[in-house]
C-alpha positions in Angstrom: -14.7 11.5 -56.4 -17.0 12.5 -53.5 -18.8 15.8 -53.3 -17.3 18.3 -50.9 -19.0 21.3 -49.2 -16.9 24.0 -47.6 -19.3 24.4 -44.7 -19.3 20.7 -43.9 -15.6 20.4 -44.2 -15.0 23.5 -42.1 -17.2 22.0 -39.3 -15.3 18.7 -39.5 -12.0 20.5 -39.4 -13.2 22.6 -36.4 -14.4 19.7 -34.3 -11.4 17.5 -35.3 -8.9 20.2 -34.2 -10.6 22.3 -31.5 -12.6 19.6 -29.6 -9.5 17.7 -28.4 -7.9 20.9 -27.2 -11.1 21.8 -25.2 -11.0 18.3 -23.7 -7.4 18.8 -22.7 -8.2 22.2 -21.2 -11.0 20.8 -19.0 -8.7 18.1 -17.5 -5.4 20.0 -17.4 -6.1 23.6 -16.6 -2.6 24.2 -15.3 -0.8 22.8 -18.3 -3.2 24.7 -20.7 -1.5 28.1 -20.1 1.8 26.6 -21.3 0.3 25.5 -24.6 -1.7 28.6 -25.5 0.8 29.8 -28.1 0.8 26.5 -29.9 -3.0 26.5 -29.9 -3.2 30.0 -31.4 -0.8 29.1 -34.2 -2.9 26.0 -35.0 -6.1 28.1 -35.0 -4.5 30.6 -37.5 -3.6 27.7 -39.7 -7.2 26.5 -39.5 -8.5 29.9 -40.7 -6.1 29.9 -43.6 -7.4 26.5 -44.7 -11.0 27.7 -44.5 -10.1 30.8 -46.5 -8.6 28.6 -49.2 -11.7 26.4 -49.3 -13.9 29.5 -49.8 -11.7 30.6 -52.8 -12.1 27.1 -54.3 -15.8 27.3 -53.9 -15.8 30.6 -55.8 -13.9 29.0 -58.7 -15.5 25.6 -58.7 -19.1 24.5 -58.3 -18.7 21.7 -55.8 -22.4 20.9 -56.1 -22.1 19.6 -59.6 -21.6 15.9 -60.3 -18.3 14.5 -59.4 -17.4 13.7 -62.9 -17.6 17.4 -63.9 -15.2 18.6 -61.1 -12.2 20.3 -62.7 -9.2 18.0 -62.5 -7.0 20.8 -61.2 -9.1 21.1 -58.0 -8.6 17.5 -56.9 -4.9 17.8 -55.9 -5.8 21.0 -54.0 -8.5 19.2 -52.0 -6.2 16.3 -51.3 -3.6 18.7 -50.0 -6.1 20.3 -47.7 -7.2 16.9 -46.4 -3.6 16.0 -45.7 -3.1 19.4 -43.9 -6.2 18.6 -41.7 -4.8 15.2 -40.8 -1.5 16.8 -40.0 -3.0 19.4 -37.7 -5.1 16.8 -36.0 -2.0 14.7 -35.3 -0.3 17.8 -33.9 -3.2 18.3 -31.5 -3.0 14.6 -30.4 0.8 15.0 -29.7 0.1 18.2 -27.8 -2.5 16.5 -25.7 -0.1 13.7 -24.9 2.5 16.3 -23.8 -0.1 18.0 -21.6 -1.1 14.7 -20.0 2.5 13.9 -19.3 3.1 17.3 -17.8 -0.1 17.2 -15.7 1.2 14.0 -14.1 4.3 15.8 -12.9 2.5 19.1 -11.8 2.1 19.4 -8.0 -1.2 20.3 -6.5 -1.1 23.3 -4.2 -3.9 24.0 -1.8 -4.6 26.8 0.7 -7.7 27.1 2.8 -9.2 26.6 6.3 -7.1 23.4 6.7 -3.8 25.2 6.1 -1.4 24.9 3.3 -0.7 21.6 1.5 1.4 20.5 -1.4 0.7 17.1 -3.0 2.0 15.2 -6.0 -0.4 14.7 -8.9 -1.0 11.1 -7.9 -1.5 12.1 -4.2 1.1 9.6 -3.1 3.3 12.3 -1.6 1.9 15.1 0.6 3.3 17.8 2.9 1.2 20.1 5.0 2.4 23.3 6.7 0.7 23.9 10.0 1.1 26.3 12.9 -0.2 27.4 16.3 0.2 30.5 18.5 -1.1 30.7 22.1 -0.8 34.0 24.0 -1.9 33.8 27.6 -2.7 36.1 30.6 -2.9 34.9 34.2 -4.3 37.2 36.9 -4.2 36.0 40.6 -6.4 37.0 43.4 -4.7 39.4 45.9 -4.5 36.9 48.7 -1.0 37.4 50.0 0.3 34.3 48.1 2.9 36.4 46.3 1.9 35.0 42.9 2.8 37.2 39.9 0.3 38.3 37.3 1.8 37.7 33.8 1.4 37.6 30.1 2.9 34.5 28.6 3.6 33.2 25.1 2.6 29.5 25.6 3.2 28.3 22.1 4.8 29.5 18.9 4.9 26.5 16.6 5.2 26.0 12.9 5.6 22.4 11.7 5.5 20.1 8.7 3.5 16.9 8.5 2.6 14.6 5.6 3.2 11.3 3.9 5.5 9.7 1.4 4.4 6.8 -0.8 1.0 6.8 0.8 2.1 4.9 3.9 5.1 6.6 5.5 3.8 9.5 7.6 6.0 12.1 9.3 5.7 15.1 11.7 8.4 17.6 12.6 7.2 20.3 15.1 9.5 22.8 16.8 8.2 25.2 19.4 9.9 28.7 19.5 8.1 29.7 22.7 9.8 27.1 24.9 13.3 27.1 26.3 13.3 23.5 27.5 11.4 21.5 25.0 12.2 23.1 21.6 11.2 20.0 19.6 8.0 18.5 21.2 7.2 16.2 18.3 9.4 14.5 15.6 8.4 11.1 14.4 7.9 8.7 11.5 4.9 6.4 11.3 4.8 3.5 8.8 1.1 3.1 8.6 0.9 0.3 6.1 -2.2 -1.5 7.5 -4.9 -0.4 9.9 -4.2 -3.4 12.2 -0.4 -2.7 12.6 1.5 0.5 12.2 5.0 1.4 13.5 5.6 4.8 15.1 9.2 5.8 15.8 10.7 9.0 17.2 9.6 11.6 19.8 5.9 11.8 20.7 3.3 11.5 23.5 3.3 8.1 25.2 -0.2 6.5 25.2 -1.1 7.0 28.8 -3.2 9.9 29.9 -6.4 10.4 27.8 -6.3 14.2 28.3 -2.6 14.4 27.6 -3.2 12.6 24.2 -5.7 15.3 23.3 -4.3 17.8 20.8 -2.4 20.7 22.4 -4.8 23.2 20.7 -7.9 21.1 21.3 -8.3 20.9 25.1 -11.4 22.2 26.9 -9.4 24.4 29.3 -6.1 26.4 29.0 -4.3 23.5 30.8 -4.9 19.9 31.6 -6.1 18.5 35.0 -4.0 16.7 37.6 -4.0 13.2 36.1 -2.2 14.3 33.0 0.8 15.4 35.0 1.4 12.0 36.4 2.1 10.8 32.9 5.1 11.7 30.7 4.7 14.6 28.4 6.8 13.5 25.5 9.3 10.6 25.2 11.6 9.0 22.6 10.8 5.4 21.6 9.0 3.1 19.3 5.3 2.2 19.3 3.3 -0.5 17.6 -0.4 0.5 17.1 -3.4 -0.5 15.2 -7.2 -0.6 15.0 -10.0 -3.2 14.4 -13.7 -3.1 13.8 -15.9 -5.8 15.2 -19.1 -4.9 13.4 -18.0 -5.8 9.9 -16.9 -2.3 8.9 -13.3 -1.7 7.6 -11.0 -0.1 10.1 -9.5 3.2 9.0 -5.8 3.7 8.8 -4.7 6.4 11.3 -1.2 7.7 11.8 0.2 9.3 15.0 0.1 8.5 18.7 -3.7 8.4 19.2 -6.6 7.0 17.2 -10.1 8.3 18.0 -11.8 7.2 14.8 -12.0 3.4 15.0 -14.0 1.0 17.2 -11.1 -0.8 18.9 -7.5 0.5 19.1 -4.3 -0.5 20.8 -0.8 1.0 21.4 2.3 -0.9 22.7 5.4 1.1 23.1 9.0 1.1 24.5 10.5 4.4 25.6 13.6 5.8 27.3 11.4 6.9 30.3 10.8 10.6 31.1 9.0 10.4 34.5 5.9 12.2 35.7 5.2 15.2 33.5 8.7 14.8 32.1 9.9 15.2 28.5 12.9 14.1 26.5 14.1 17.7 26.1 16.6 18.9 23.5 17.2 15.3 22.4 19.0 14.4 25.6 20.9 11.2 25.6 19.5 8.2 27.7 22.0 7.0 30.3 20.3 3.9 31.4 19.6 0.5 29.7 16.3 0.2 31.6 13.3 1.2 29.4 9.7 2.1 30.0 6.9 -0.1 28.6 3.6 1.5 27.8 0.3 -0.1 26.7 -3.2 1.1 26.0 -6.5 -0.3 24.8 -9.4 2.0 23.9 -12.8 1.2 22.4 -15.9 2.8 21.1 -18.2 -0.1 21.9 -21.3 1.4 20.2 -19.7 2.6 17.0 -21.6 1.5 13.9 -24.3 -0.1 16.0 -27.1 2.4 15.2 -27.2 3.9 18.6 -26.2 7.4 17.5 -26.4 8.9 21.0 -23.8 6.3 22.3 -21.5 6.2 19.3 -19.3 8.9 20.9 -18.7 6.9 24.1 -15.1 5.8 24.5 -13.7 3.5 27.2 -10.2 2.4 27.8 -7.3 1.6 30.1 -3.6 2.4 29.8 -0.5 1.5 31.9 3.2 1.7 32.1 6.1 -0.1 33.8 9.7 0.9 34.2 12.7 0.3 36.5 14.7 3.6 36.5 17.9 4.1 38.5 19.1 7.1 40.4 21.7 7.6 37.6 19.2 9.0 35.1 15.8 10.1 36.4 15.4 13.2 38.6 11.9 14.1 39.7 10.0 17.0 38.2 8.0 19.3 40.5 4.2 19.0 40.2 2.2 22.2 39.5 -1.4 23.5 39.7 -3.3 23.0 36.5 -3.9 26.6 35.2 -1.9 28.6 37.7 1.3 26.5 36.9 2.7 26.9 40.4 4.7 24.3 42.3 2.8 22.5 45.1 5.1 19.4 45.3 8.7 20.3 44.9 11.2 17.4 45.2 14.1 19.8 45.7 12.6 21.1 49.0 14.1 18.3 51.1 14.4 18.0 54.9 18.2 17.6 54.6 20.0 20.5 52.9 21.8 19.6 49.7 20.3 16.1 49.4 18.4 15.0 46.3 15.5 12.6 45.7 15.5 10.2 42.7 13.3 7.6 41.2 15.2 4.4 41.8 13.5 1.0 41.2 10.3 -0.4 39.8 7.5 2.0 38.9 4.1 1.7 37.2 1.0 3.7 36.3 -2.6 2.6 35.7 -5.0 4.9 33.8 -8.7 3.9 33.5 -10.2 6.5 31.2 -13.4 7.5 29.3 -15.1 10.2 27.3 -18.6 10.6 25.9 -19.6 13.1 23.1 -23.2 13.2 22.0 -24.5 16.3 20.0 -23.6 19.4 21.9 -22.8 17.5 25.1 -19.3 16.3 26.1 -17.7 14.6 29.2 -14.4 13.1 30.2 -13.2 11.2 33.2 -9.8 9.8 34.2 -8.2 8.2 37.2 -4.5 7.3 37.8 -2.4 5.4 40.3 1.3 6.3 39.9 3.6 4.1 41.9 7.4 4.5 42.1 10.3 3.7 44.3 12.2 6.8 45.6 15.7 7.1 47.1 17.0 10.0 49.2 18.1 11.2 52.6 15.8 11.3 55.5 15.6 13.9 58.3 18.3 12.1 60.2 20.7 12.3 57.2 20.5 8.5 56.6 19.9 7.0 53.1 16.3 5.8 52.8 14.0 4.2 50.2 10.2 4.4 50.0 7.4 3.3 47.7 5.4 6.3 46.7 1.8 5.8 45.5 0.2 9.0 44.2 -3.3 9.1 42.9 -5.2 11.7 40.9 -8.6 11.9 39.1 -10.8 14.4 37.2 -14.3 14.7 35.8 -15.1 17.2 33.1 -18.3 18.3 31.4 -18.9 20.7 28.6 -21.8 22.0 26.4 -21.8 23.9 23.1 -24.7 26.4 23.6 -24.7 27.5 20.0 -25.7 24.0 18.8 -22.5 22.7 17.2 -21.3 19.1 17.8 -19.0 18.7 20.8 -15.8 16.8 20.2 -12.6 15.4 21.6 -11.0 17.6 19.0 -11.7 21.2 18.0 -15.3 22.6 17.7 -16.2 23.6 14.2 -18.5 26.7 14.2 -21.6 26.6 12.0 -21.2 30.3 11.4 -17.8 31.9 11.5 -17.5 35.2 13.4 -18.8 38.1 11.3 -20.8 40.5 13.5 -21.8 42.8 10.6 -23.6 39.7 9.2 -25.1 38.7 12.5 -22.7 35.7 12.9 -20.9 35.1 16.2 -19.1 31.8 16.0 -19.5 29.0 18.5 -19.6 29.1 22.3 -18.7 26.2 24.6 -19.2 26.3 28.4 -17.3 23.8 30.6 -16.7 22.8 34.3 -14.2 20.5 35.8 -13.2 19.0 39.2 -9.8 17.5 39.8 -7.8 16.2 42.7 -4.3 14.8 43.5 -3.2 13.0 46.6 0.5 12.7 47.5 1.6 9.6 49.3 2.4 10.6 53.0 5.7 8.5 52.8 7.0 11.2 50.4 7.6 13.5 53.4 10.3 11.2 54.7 12.4 13.2 52.3 10.3 16.3 51.4 9.6 19.3 53.8 5.8 19.2 54.5 6.0 22.9 55.2 6.9 23.6 51.6 4.9 20.9 49.7 1.2 20.0 50.0 -0.1 16.5 50.6 -3.3 17.1 48.6 -4.5 19.6 46.0 -8.2 20.0 44.9 -9.1 22.2 41.9 -12.5 23.2 40.5 -12.5 25.1 37.2 -15.1 26.8 35.0 -14.5 28.1 31.5 -15.9 29.5 28.3 -14.5 28.9 24.8 -15.4 31.3 22.0 -14.6 29.7 18.6 -14.4 32.6 16.2 -13.9 30.2 13.2 -12.2 26.9 12.6 -8.8 28.4 13.4 -9.2 31.2 15.9 -10.3 30.8 19.6 -10.6 32.8 22.8 -10.6 30.9 26.1 -11.4 32.3 29.5 -11.1 30.2 32.7 -11.4 30.6 36.4 -9.8 28.1 38.7 -9.6 27.7 42.5 -7.2 25.3 44.1 -7.2 24.4 47.8 -4.5 22.5 49.6 -3.8 20.3 52.6 -0.4 21.2 54.1 2.3 23.1 52.3 2.6 26.0 54.8 4.7 26.8 57.8 4.0 24.9 61.1 1.9 22.3 59.4 -0.7 24.8 58.1 -2.4 24.7 54.7 -1.1 26.6 51.8 -3.3 29.6 50.8 -6.0 28.8 48.2 -4.9 29.7 44.7 -7.4 31.7 42.6 -6.5 32.5 39.1 -8.4 34.0 36.1 -6.7 33.2 32.8 -7.4 34.0 29.2 -5.9 32.7 25.9 -6.0 33.9 22.3 -5.2 31.0 20.0 -4.6 30.7 16.3 -4.2 27.2 15.0 -4.2 26.0 11.4 
């Protein structure tokens, strides 16, 4: 029989029993709490075995030759050895149980990115997000009669995530709106970067600034070109991405992709009209649908020209053939002041109405460029549609209306952070007692919209302007990754829109917004 030493055997027992448990604890911290009681019981059993070994050592000299070992100690040692193996097996079974439970235990995260729950294998994820925007608008005392106000622009909390890796979803209600209580609700089967299928209610891929996140814009409100595109619509869109430099395109879900070198979107929608939205899941009453297409490229991505990698160029367009049965025309408003300057209900003939009726199309050349702290965006649109209504003489009439709009925008982050089409990420979050003040972005914009003169066959030129020109300056103070204070000043001048053919008074508005988005 072999020679045994209590100290050696005790060490062997300790490493055989405790080491697997330590390994399990390192990899399954959550499940460890549930198995603490079992572990303590096994440790007590281990101490009992060590105590018995010490008693054997007191009775028997284990250092003597094997042949002189008392026969009565051999069964006792064998029994201890069996107990060790039994305890070791119990630990192995316990580790298997811990591993099995860990595979079922969800991962809960909470931080700057919001709140997220994931399955252990990361195949299923749901994220809770939210946004609140509280605004103030103060108008110059110019006799225009515009009312200063405090407004709750957004109060959103929504769910987004994925199921089985590839099926993405978003459900976003807005409790601050009476007319568009569910801006986004869609599914996106993003199986492959080159081809994904987006279905539901979302932003059609037209205006570049409209596609920007509702919490990520440079100013409180978008410029004139965005309001000649639909806000939201219900439909289906095929989209995808490619990389022509040998890199692998990234899979991106949702209505816009700003990460890949070459992207496309092709969609079919019910049709919502200029600045229109499919509000409250309204039923479509017309078989005619709107076709939307867009191609956008970052031509210098992955080429080594870092200062040009943030340059994006693209073009979008749409075609539809609505009838007077389903599509009224929404009034167009000034960007930040949000006051009507083209109102299709102010007709020359009392009680008459103007409708989109016949072929319509939009063309949107667009571009942006972000390099370091500098950012710029430019956009142009031609919006053509056939209108039906009653002229001044009371006779039915049809016209082809061609409206145009454009904007150019520049911004600079003076605190040194990278500028972006998305949100700015401060290097130092706001903490004045520590000498940290967040990030500051300054911006300026010029925008213009021209209304086709034929529109005034139906519309009273004394109540709607033929042209609106807006220049805007603003400052954005990013307190941290989630909180932001905006301050904008905008001045809008008009041609027409006043009595006796005069010009509508210039609109001057100072607006602020406190925003929390996570």
